[in-house]
VOTIMAR-828184 format. One record per residue: residue number from 1; residue in one letter; x negated, y negated, z of N, C-alpha, C in turn. Coordinates in nm, 3 decimals. Example, Ala and Ser with C-alpha at 12.3 -4.5 7.8 and 13.67 -1.06 7.14 Angstrom:
REM VOTIMAR-828184
{r 1, "A", {-1.319, 0.569, 0.780}, {-1.230, 0.450, 0.780}, {-1.320, 0.330, 0.780}};
{r 2, "S", {-1.285, 0.225, 0.708}, {-1.367, 0.106, 0.714}, {-1.290, -0.003, 0.787}};
This chain:
REM VOTIMAR-828184
{r 1, "M", {-10.511, -11.161, 10.745}, {-10.470, -11.113, 10.617}, {-10.529, -11.205, 10.495}};
{r 2, "F", {-10.545, -11.127, 10.384}, {-10.603, -11.202, 10.271}, {-10.517, -11.181, 10.140}};
{r 3, "I", {-10.535, -11.270, 10.039}, {-10.479, -11.253, 9.905}, {-10.585, -11.251, 9.804}};
{r 4, "Y", {-10.570, -11.157, 9.714}, {-10.647, -11.150, 9.596}, {-10.560, -11.204, 9.487}};
{r 5, "N", {-10.591, -11.320, 9.430}, {-10.513, -11.403, 9.344}, {-10.565, -11.402, 9.203}};
{r 6, "V", {-10.486, -11.361, 9.101}, {-10.526, -11.362, 8.958}, {-10.433, -11.465, 8.894}};
{r 7, "T", {-10.498, -11.568, 8.843}, {-10.418, -11.659, 8.772}, {-10.434, -11.637, 8.625}};
{r 8, "V", {-10.328, -11.628, 8.545}, {-10.342, -11.585, 8.409}, {-10.257, -11.678, 8.327}};
{r 9, "N", {-10.323, -11.740, 8.207}, {-10.247, -11.814, 8.120}, {-10.236, -11.718, 7.993}};
{r 10, "I", {-10.106, -11.693, 7.963}, {-10.077, -11.594, 7.861}, {-10.004, -11.670, 7.737}};
{r 11, "A", {-10.044, -11.623, 7.612}, {-10.001, -11.672, 7.496}, {-9.842, -11.666, 7.482}};
{r 12, "Q", {-9.772, -11.773, 7.438}, {-9.628, -11.786, 7.419}, {-9.573, -11.656, 7.358}};
{r 13, "E", {-9.643, -11.622, 7.236}, {-9.583, -11.515, 7.154}, {-9.594, -11.377, 7.211}};
{r 14, "I", {-9.658, -11.363, 7.320}, {-9.662, -11.211, 7.384}, {-9.611, -11.225, 7.529}};
{r 15, "Q", {-9.561, -11.339, 7.572}, {-9.526, -11.346, 7.713}, {-9.424, -11.240, 7.764}};
{r 16, "E", {-9.317, -11.209, 7.687}, {-9.222, -11.112, 7.722}, {-9.279, -10.982, 7.734}};
{r 17, "E", {-9.374, -10.939, 7.634}, {-9.428, -10.802, 7.635}, {-9.524, -10.804, 7.762}};
{r 18, "W", {-9.600, -10.925, 7.774}, {-9.696, -10.917, 7.892}, {-9.623, -10.911, 8.026}};
{r 19, "L", {-9.505, -10.969, 8.048}, {-9.434, -10.972, 8.175}, {-9.380, -10.823, 8.197}};
{r 20, "K", {-9.321, -10.762, 8.086}, {-9.272, -10.629, 8.109}, {-9.387, -10.529, 8.145}};
{r 21, "W", {-9.500, -10.546, 8.082}, {-9.620, -10.453, 8.111}, {-9.667, -10.470, 8.250}};
{r 22, "M", {-9.685, -10.602, 8.289}, {-9.733, -10.643, 8.429}, {-9.635, -10.585, 8.527}};
{r 23, "R", {-9.505, -10.598, 8.508}, {-9.408, -10.546, 8.607}, {-9.402, -10.382, 8.623}};
{r 24, "E", {-9.403, -10.329, 8.503}, {-9.374, -10.182, 8.489}, {-9.503, -10.099, 8.489}};
{r 25, "T", {-9.618, -10.161, 8.463}, {-9.733, -10.090, 8.452}, {-9.854, -10.127, 8.532}};
{r 26, "H", {-9.898, -10.241, 8.502}, {-10.034, -10.298, 8.569}, {-10.010, -10.310, 8.722}};
{r 27, "M", {-9.912, -10.403, 8.759}, {-9.900, -10.429, 8.905}, {-9.878, -10.294, 8.987}};
{r 28, "P", {-9.784, -10.203, 8.944}, {-9.762, -10.070, 9.008}, {-9.899, -9.993, 9.008}};
{r 29, "D", {-9.985, -9.993, 8.907}, {-10.106, -9.928, 8.903}, {-10.209, -9.988, 9.008}};
{r 30, "V", {-10.204, -10.113, 9.020}, {-10.291, -10.174, 9.116}, {-10.251, -10.134, 9.253}};
{r 31, "M", {-10.114, -10.141, 9.285}, {-10.065, -10.105, 9.420}, {-10.096, -9.954, 9.447}};
{r 32, "K", {-10.096, -9.861, 9.339}, {-10.130, -9.725, 9.372}, {-10.261, -9.704, 9.418}};
{r 33, "T", {-10.359, -9.803, 9.401}, {-10.498, -9.787, 9.465}, {-10.500, -9.773, 9.606}};
{r 34, "G", {-10.405, -9.816, 9.670}, {-10.390, -9.813, 9.821}, {-10.472, -9.922, 9.893}};
{r 35, "C", {-10.529, -10.008, 9.800}, {-10.611, -10.126, 9.858}, {-10.528, -10.253, 9.913}};
{r 36, "F", {-10.398, -10.245, 9.866}, {-10.311, -10.373, 9.891}, {-10.185, -10.329, 9.961}};
{r 37, "V", {-10.128, -10.426, 10.037}, {-10.010, -10.393, 10.120}, {-9.878, -10.461, 10.053}};
{r 38, "D", {-9.900, -10.551, 9.975}, {-9.779, -10.625, 9.899}, {-9.834, -10.695, 9.779}};
{r 39, "N", {-9.738, -10.726, 9.700}, {-9.772, -10.815, 9.585}, {-9.659, -10.903, 9.547}};
{r 40, "Q", {-9.691, -11.004, 9.461}, {-9.582, -11.088, 9.411}, {-9.645, -11.171, 9.288}};
{r 41, "M", {-9.553, -11.197, 9.193}, {-9.587, -11.277, 9.074}, {-9.504, -11.404, 9.080}};
{r 42, "L", {-9.589, -11.519, 9.054}, {-9.525, -11.651, 9.061}, {-9.552, -11.721, 8.925}};
{r 43, "K", {-9.466, -11.796, 8.884}, {-9.500, -11.878, 8.769}, {-9.541, -12.013, 8.813}};
{r 44, "V", {-9.653, -12.058, 8.747}, {-9.707, -12.192, 8.767}, {-9.632, -12.297, 8.687}};
{r 45, "L", {-9.571, -12.403, 8.749}, {-9.493, -12.497, 8.688}, {-9.575, -12.618, 8.645}};
{r 46, "F", {-9.533, -12.684, 8.543}, {-9.592, -12.807, 8.503}, {-9.740, -12.808, 8.463}};
{r 47, "V", {-9.786, -12.702, 8.393}, {-9.912, -12.689, 8.358}, {-9.923, -12.734, 8.210}};
{r 48, "E", {-10.035, -12.814, 8.174}, {-10.036, -12.877, 8.047}, {-10.105, -12.787, 7.947}};
{r 49, "D", {-10.146, -12.675, 7.977}, {-10.202, -12.569, 7.888}, {-10.103, -12.518, 7.796}};
{r 50, "E", {-10.139, -12.467, 7.682}, {-10.049, -12.394, 7.597}, {-10.003, -12.260, 7.665}};
{r 51, "G", {-9.896, -12.193, 7.612}, {-9.873, -12.072, 7.678}, {-9.804, -12.084, 7.810}};
{r 52, "H", {-9.805, -11.980, 7.894}, {-9.739, -11.981, 8.026}, {-9.846, -11.929, 8.131}};
{r 53, "T", {-9.837, -11.996, 8.251}, {-9.943, -11.958, 8.343}, {-9.867, -11.894, 8.473}};
{r 54, "Y", {-9.935, -11.784, 8.519}, {-9.882, -11.708, 8.628}, {-9.985, -11.673, 8.732}};
{r 55, "S", {-9.939, -11.667, 8.856}, {-10.026, -11.629, 8.968}, {-9.973, -11.500, 9.013}};
{r 56, "I", {-10.065, -11.391, 9.005}, {-10.032, -11.269, 9.051}, {-10.113, -11.250, 9.195}};
{r 57, "Q", {-10.043, -11.218, 9.301}, {-10.112, -11.206, 9.420}, {-10.080, -11.078, 9.486}};
{r 58, "Y", {-10.202, -11.029, 9.537}, {-10.211, -10.898, 9.596}, {-10.254, -10.915, 9.740}};
{r 59, "K", {-10.179, -10.881, 9.853}, {-10.224, -10.901, 9.993}, {-10.298, -10.781, 10.043}};
{r 60, "F", {-10.399, -10.803, 10.115}, {-10.483, -10.696, 10.165}, {-10.516, -10.725, 10.307}};
{r 61, "L", {-10.547, -10.627, 10.393}, {-10.580, -10.647, 10.532}, {-10.724, -10.689, 10.573}};
{r 62, "E", {-10.812, -10.625, 10.511}, {-10.960, -10.646, 10.543}, {-11.053, -10.657, 10.422}};
{r 63, "M", {-11.152, -10.722, 10.429}, {-11.246, -10.744, 10.329}, {-11.292, -10.611, 10.261}};
{r 64, "A", {-11.296, -10.507, 10.340}, {-11.341, -10.371, 10.292}, {-11.240, -10.319, 10.185}};
{r 65, "D", {-11.114, -10.362, 10.198}, {-11.014, -10.323, 10.096}, {-11.043, -10.383, 9.958}};
{r 66, "I", {-11.074, -10.523, 9.955}, {-11.097, -10.572, 9.819}, {-11.226, -10.524, 9.773}};
{r 67, "E", {-11.334, -10.494, 9.859}, {-11.463, -10.447, 9.806}, {-11.436, -10.304, 9.742}};
{r 68, "K", {-11.358, -10.230, 9.806}, {-11.329, -10.091, 9.749}, {-11.259, -10.111, 9.612}};
{r 69, "Y", {-11.157, -10.193, 9.618}, {-11.081, -10.221, 9.490}, {-11.172, -10.261, 9.374}};
{r 70, "Q", {-11.260, -10.369, 9.403}, {-11.352, -10.419, 9.301}, {-11.450, -10.317, 9.255}};
{r 71, "K", {-11.492, -10.230, 9.335}, {-11.595, -10.124, 9.312}, {-11.536, -9.998, 9.245}};
{r 72, "E", {-11.433, -9.957, 9.282}, {-11.368, -9.825, 9.243}, {-11.266, -9.838, 9.142}};
{r 73, "F", {-11.189, -9.947, 9.140}, {-11.067, -9.955, 9.049}, {-11.062, -10.070, 8.948}};
{r 74, "A", {-11.113, -10.184, 8.988}, {-11.097, -10.294, 8.907}, {-11.160, -10.279, 8.772}};
{r 75, "P", {-11.278, -10.220, 8.752}, {-11.343, -10.219, 8.615}, {-11.242, -10.150, 8.513}};
{r 76, "A", {-11.189, -10.035, 8.543}, {-11.084, -9.963, 8.451}, {-10.968, -10.035, 8.428}};
{r 77, "L", {-10.911, -10.096, 8.547}, {-10.788, -10.160, 8.522}, {-10.797, -10.291, 8.445}};
{r 78, "Q", {-10.907, -10.359, 8.466}, {-10.943, -10.482, 8.383}, {-10.970, -10.446, 8.238}};
{r 79, "A", {-11.034, -10.331, 8.216}, {-11.069, -10.290, 8.082}, {-10.939, -10.261, 8.003}};
{r 80, "D", {-10.835, -10.195, 8.070}, {-10.706, -10.170, 8.005}, {-10.642, -10.297, 7.974}};
{r 81, "Y", {-10.641, -10.393, 8.063}, {-10.579, -10.519, 8.046}, {-10.649, -10.588, 7.926}};
{r 82, "K", {-10.775, -10.592, 7.911}, {-10.853, -10.661, 7.813}, {-10.813, -10.589, 7.673}};
{r 83, "R", {-10.816, -10.457, 7.672}, {-10.773, -10.383, 7.547}, {-10.649, -10.432, 7.497}};
{r 84, "K", {-10.543, -10.441, 7.588}, {-10.408, -10.458, 7.548}, {-10.382, -10.603, 7.507}};
{r 85, "F", {-10.451, -10.695, 7.557}, {-10.411, -10.837, 7.547}, {-10.537, -10.930, 7.504}};
{r 86, "E", {-10.638, -10.875, 7.458}, {-10.757, -10.945, 7.427}, {-10.737, -11.058, 7.328}};
{r 87, "G", {-10.788, -11.173, 7.369}, {-10.780, -11.296, 7.283}, {-10.640, -11.366, 7.304}};
{r 88, "K", {-10.549, -11.311, 7.384}, {-10.418, -11.368, 7.418}, {-10.409, -11.426, 7.561}};
{r 89, "Y", {-10.508, -11.423, 7.630}, {-10.494, -11.473, 7.766}, {-10.634, -11.534, 7.812}};
{r 90, "V", {-10.621, -11.606, 7.927}, {-10.738, -11.650, 8.006}, {-10.700, -11.621, 8.146}};
{r 91, "A", {-10.794, -11.553, 8.222}, {-10.761, -11.530, 8.358}, {-10.885, -11.571, 8.451}};
{r 92, "F", {-10.850, -11.601, 8.575}, {-10.962, -11.625, 8.681}, {-10.904, -11.576, 8.808}};
{r 93, "R", {-10.993, -11.526, 8.896}, {-10.963, -11.467, 9.027}, {-11.022, -11.531, 9.134}};
{r 94, "T", {-10.940, -11.538, 9.243}, {-10.984, -11.612, 9.369}, {-10.937, -11.519, 9.486}};
{r 95, "L", {-11.019, -11.533, 9.594}, {-10.985, -11.460, 9.709}, {-10.941, -11.575, 9.811}};
{r 96, "L", {-10.835, -11.548, 9.876}, {-10.772, -11.646, 9.974}, {-10.759, -11.588, 10.116}};
{r 97, "E", {-10.767, -11.662, 10.220}, {-10.743, -11.604, 10.348}, {-10.622, -11.678, 10.399}};
{r 98, "I", {-10.522, -11.600, 10.459}, {-10.411, -11.663, 10.508}, {-10.437, -11.709, 10.657}};
{r 99, "V", {-10.418, -11.836, 10.680}, {-10.463, -11.881, 10.810}, {-10.337, -11.899, 10.901}};
{r 100, "D", {-10.220, -11.903, 10.865}, {-10.103, -11.905, 10.945}, {-10.000, -11.797, 10.905}};
């Protein structure tokens, strides 16, 4: 099993709006793609950056799942994200393999 991890640092002044949108809109939309089997959001503690940092993790079974997501769904979902929060966040993405 694998994890698609998106780490986001979000500006203090929009944190509550962002959290609500992530929980009610963005994360459900990502799950509706059918590419992932589970998700979770974690807050990163003790970060020296300004704002708040979160790790959003989506579990998937095979590399074909993430390839499909990145090709068919990610561009539109990421464009919506950028339009809504442009200039208020920094994000980076990583792929992880669960070994145990």
